[in-house]
C-alpha positions as a Python dict, from the first residue, in 0.01 Angstrom:
ca = {
    (1, 'M'): (0, 0, 0),
    (2, 'T'): (82, 309, -206),
    (3, 'E'): (-109, 631, -205),
    (4, 'E'): (-203, 577, -572),
    (5, 'R'): (-345, 237, -490),
    (6, 'K'): (-557, 367, -200),
    (7, 'Q'): (-692, 632, -447),
    (8, 'W'): (-795, 362, -693),
    (9, 'I'): (-974, 171, -415),
    (10, 'N'): (-1145, 488, -314),
    (11, 'A'): (-1259, 536, -681),
    (12, 'V'): (-1400, 194, -679),
    (13, 'E'): (-1613, 277, -373),
    (14, 'E'): (-1712, 604, -503),
    (15, 'F'): (-1851, 448, -820),
    (16, 'R'): (-2024, 194, -627),
    (17, 'N'): (-2200, 466, -446),
    (18, 'D'): (-2255, 703, -727),
    (19, 'L'): (-2248, 631, -1095),
    (20, 'D'): (-2196, 993, -1185),
    (21, 'A'): (-1914, 1066, -953),
    (22, 'V'): (-1632, 1277, -1102),
    (23, 'I'): (-1302, 1127, -1000),
    (24, 'E'): (-953, 1255, -1094),
    (25, 'C'): (-711, 992, -1213),
    (26, 'P'): (-489, 874, -938),
    (27, 'K'): (-195, 815, -1188),
    (28, 'C'): (-178, 1131, -1402),
    (29, 'K'): (-389, 1368, -1190),
    (30, 'E'): (-518, 1534, -1507),
    (31, 'G'): (-784, 1293, -1652),
    (32, 'I'): (-1124, 1190, -1527),
    (33, 'L'): (-1211, 837, -1463),
    (34, 'F'): (-1498, 650, -1642),
    (35, 'F'): (-1611, 291, -1627),
    (36, 'I'): (-1774, 10, -1821),
    (37, 'D'): (-1944, -293, -1673),
    (38, 'V'): (-1896, -632, -1849),
    (39, 'A'): (-2125, -898, -1729),
    (40, 'F'): (-2023, -1255, -1716),
    (41, 'D'): (-2368, -1343, -1880),
    (42, 'D'): (-2561, -1055, -2050),
    (43, 'N'): (-2883, -1262, -2006),
    (44, 'N'): (-2823, -1270, -1623),
    (45, 'I'): (-2632, -963, -1505),
    (46, 'N'): (-2692, -1078, -1135),
    (47, 'K'): (-2406, -1335, -1195),
    (48, 'G'): (-2163, -1040, -1165),
    (49, 'G'): (-1875, -955, -1390),
    (50, 'E'): (-1616, -689, -1415),
    (51, 'R'): (-1609, -298, -1382),
    (52, 'I'): (-1328, -158, -1586),
    (53, 'I'): (-1236, 191, -1446),
    (54, 'E'): (-1022, 382, -1688),
    (55, 'C'): (-862, 730, -1717),
    (56, 'E'): (-975, 919, -2033),
    (57, 'K'): (-637, 1099, -2059),
    (58, 'C'): (-360, 858, -1969),
    (59, 'G'): (-536, 527, -2025),
    (60, 'K'): (-446, 379, -1700),
    (61, 'Y'): (-713, 130, -1579),
    (62, 'E'): (-816, -108, -1309),
    (63, 'I'): (-1042, -393, -1321),
    (64, 'V'): (-1277, -481, -1036),
    (65, 'L'): (-1436, -841, -1020),
    (66, 'Y'): (-1782, -850, -891),
    (67, 'R'): (-1928, -1183, -795),
    (68, 'N'): (-2190, -1013, -584),
    (69, 'P'): (-2240, -690, -781),
    (70, 'P'): (-2352, -365, -614),
    (71, 'R'): (-2702, -226, -669),
    (72, 'N'): (-2592, 13, -949),
    (73, 'W'): (-2417, -263, -1127),
    (74, 'Y'): (-2462, -252, -1517),
    (75, 'L'): (-2717, 46, -1495),
    (76, 'K'): (-2486, 288, -1692),
    (77, 'N'): (-2445, 47, -1966),
    (78, 'K'): (-2825, 70, -2057),
    (79, 'L'): (-2818, 452, -2066),
}
């Protein structure tokens, strides 16, 4: 596993624990990551969905599939 891949996995975990985490992009090392949660069913968000994590500078992104979403799932979408 590459160091960049490990950093993306760490970013997933950091956002799982803290929605407001400030994380540097593992790819460009300049931008800050943000995320958007996309539920499979907006009427039942507990069914899970995808968390798209993206760099605001270079546009690199990763998608995390959540079948059993974390406690902070979908909360930021409602702010």
